[in-house]
Phi, psi and omega in degrees: 000138179253156174270114184300333181295342179277350184269127179297324180296323177292316181301317179293321180293325178294315178297321177299316180297317177299318179295318179301315179301319179293317183285334179273353180298333181265004178295156180304144181299329180290350177262002184305318181261007179248251185297319180301311180297317182296317179297315181294320181293317182287331176291319178293331180296329179304299181295324181295319180289325175296314179298315180296320178298325178294334180278353179275158186280321185258157180288334177296318178294319179300316179298322179299317180290329175293324176294320177298317178298322178296320176298319177296325178295320177294320177298316179298318179304313179295315182297325177291321176299314178299317179298320178295313184293333176278351179088011179277332185239118179299150180307318181298324178285326179297000000 
């Protein structure tokens, strides 16, 4: 088992999630349970899956969780693009 806090990829994903929470705070209130929630959940999923993978015994399991985190990153990428195109996220933030 590895300590996920030692991984730079986890640290970056954690910082990204903190940033995402701040930037989505200004999203329209009617999106609180929609796009805002979805963006926050998939960004938090990145670090959570890396951390969970570190808690597994084998490297195959760890790789599986990294693949799941990668999928969450692609989902987040789309949701941020959608947010920009809907006018919720300024181009500079995107």
